[in-house]
C-alpha positions as CSV (number, residue, x, y, z in Angstrom):
1,X,0.0,0.0,0.0
2,X,1.0,3.6,-0.3
3,X,1.1,4.0,3.4
4,X,3.4,1.1,3.8
5,X,5.8,2.3,1.1
6,X,5.8,5.8,2.7
7,X,6.6,4.2,6.1
8,X,9.6,2.3,4.6
9,X,10.8,5.5,3.0
10,X,10.7,7.3,6.4
11,X,12.6,4.4,8.1
12,X,15.3,4.6,5.4
13,X,15.7,8.3,5.9
14,X,16.0,7.8,9.7
15,X,18.7,5.1,9.1
16,X,20.8,6.2,6.1
17,X,23.6,3.8,6.9
18,X,21.4,0.8,7.1
19,X,19.4,-1.3,4.7
20,X,15.7,-1.7,5.2
21,X,13.9,-4.6,3.5
22,X,10.3,-5.7,3.8
23,X,10.2,-9.4,3.5
24,X,6.7,-10.9,3.3
25,X,5.8,-13.5,5.8
26,X,4.8,-16.7,4.1
27,X,2.9,-19.1,6.3
28,X,1.1,-19.3,9.6
29,X,1.0,-23.1,9.6
30,X,4.3,-24.1,11.1
31,X,6.9,-21.8,12.7
32,X,10.1,-23.5,11.4
33,X,9.6,-23.5,7.7
34,X,9.0,-19.8,7.2
35,X,12.1,-19.2,9.3
36,X,14.2,-21.4,7.0
37,X,12.7,-19.6,3.9
38,X,13.6,-16.2,5.4
39,X,17.1,-17.3,6.3
40,X,17.7,-18.6,2.8
41,X,16.4,-15.3,1.2
42,X,18.6,-13.2,3.5
43,X,21.7,-15.3,2.9
44,X,21.1,-15.2,-0.9
45,X,20.8,-11.5,-0.9
46,X,23.9,-11.2,1.3
47,X,21.7,-9.3,3.8
48,X,22.9,-11.7,6.5
49,X,26.4,-10.2,6.3
50,X,25.1,-7.1,8.0
51,X,23.4,-6.5,11.4
52,X,19.8,-7.6,11.3
53,X,16.7,-6.5,13.1
54,X,13.5,-8.4,12.5
55,X,10.4,-6.3,13.4
56,X,7.7,-8.9,13.4
57,X,3.9,-8.3,13.6
58,X,2.3,-11.2,15.5
59,X,3.6,-14.3,17.2
60,X,3.8,-16.5,14.1
61,X,6.1,-14.0,12.3
62,X,8.2,-13.7,15.5
63,X,8.7,-17.4,15.7
64,X,9.7,-17.5,12.1
65,X,12.2,-14.7,12.6
66,X,13.6,-16.5,15.6
67,X,14.1,-19.5,13.5
68,X,15.9,-17.4,10.8
69,X,18.1,-15.8,13.5
70,X,19.1,-19.3,14.8
71,X,20.0,-20.4,11.3
72,X,21.9,-17.3,10.4
73,X,23.6,-17.0,13.8
74,X,22.7,-13.3,14.2
75,X,20.0,-10.8,14.4
76,X,17.6,-9.2,16.9
77,X,13.9,-10.0,17.0
78,X,11.2,-7.4,18.0
79,X,7.8,-8.9,18.7
80,X,5.1,-6.4,17.7
81,X,1.8,-7.8,19.0
82,X,-0.4,-6.1,16.4
83,X,-2.1,-8.9,14.6
84,X,-4.1,-12.0,15.7
85,X,-4.4,-12.2,19.5
86,X,-5.6,-14.9,21.9
87,X,-8.8,-12.9,22.7
88,X,-9.6,-12.5,19.0
89,X,-9.6,-16.3,18.8
90,X,-12.7,-16.5,21.0
91,X,-14.4,-13.4,19.5
92,X,-14.3,-14.9,16.0
93,X,-16.3,-17.8,17.5
94,X,-18.9,-15.5,18.9
95,X,-17.8,-15.5,22.5
96,X,-17.7,-12.0,24.0
97,X,-15.8,-12.7,27.2
98,X,-13.0,-15.2,28.2
99,X,-15.1,-16.2,31.2
100,X,-17.8,-17.5,28.8
101,X,-15.4,-19.4,26.6
102,X,-15.6,-23.2,26.7
103,X,-14.9,-26.1,24.4
104,X,-13.3,-25.1,21.0
105,X,-13.3,-21.4,21.9
106,X,-11.3,-22.1,25.0
107,X,-8.9,-24.3,23.1
108,X,-8.4,-21.7,20.5
109,X,-7.7,-19.1,23.1
110,X,-5.2,-21.4,24.9
111,X,-3.3,-22.2,21.6
112,X,-3.1,-18.6,20.6
113,X,-2.0,-17.5,24.1
114,X,0.7,-20.3,24.1
115,X,2.0,-18.9,20.7
116,X,2.1,-15.3,22.2
117,X,4.0,-16.5,25.2
118,X,6.5,-18.4,23.0
119,X,7.0,-15.3,20.9
120,X,7.6,-13.2,24.1
121,X,10.2,-15.8,25.2
122,X,12.2,-15.8,21.9
123,X,12.0,-12.0,21.2
124,X,14.7,-9.6,22.2
125,X,12.1,-6.9,22.9
126,X,8.7,-5.4,22.3
127,X,7.7,-1.9,21.2
128,X,7.1,0.3,24.3
129,X,4.6,3.1,24.9
130,X,6.9,6.0,25.4
131,X,4.7,7.6,28.1
132,X,4.3,4.5,30.3
133,X,7.4,2.5,29.3
134,X,5.1,-0.5,29.2
135,X,4.5,-2.8,26.2
136,X,2.1,-1.1,23.8
137,X,-0.3,-4.1,24.0
138,X,-0.9,-4.9,27.6
139,X,-1.4,-8.5,28.3
140,X,0.0,-10.3,31.4
141,X,2.3,-13.2,30.6
142,X,2.7,-15.4,33.6
């Protein structure tokens, strides 16, 4: 989109010595294969020879980037929680509150929350709200 291209241009102006690439995320099915694909693309483009920061929207992309980082042996991963969340998993099934979730809705929530927790565990950081210094998307991970 135009807005996305404009954002990438702004990032490039802010970091003139760096290289900014937008690499599309391929699959949400399994977290290892997209990481392998990403690592191969970056290695082929010789982007892996430089410092890498993966800014990932959602847990699946974060897990893929963590896989790529492992394969490349370098890089930092930022988990940006914008995207599918655990609570959205129950809302799509017509459940308004977590307390009302049961059966498949509850299982969907638990699976999505497990992915979010795994993404938090593998990420080097999350975007912070500059006023509160808290993660932009407040969810308690215990």
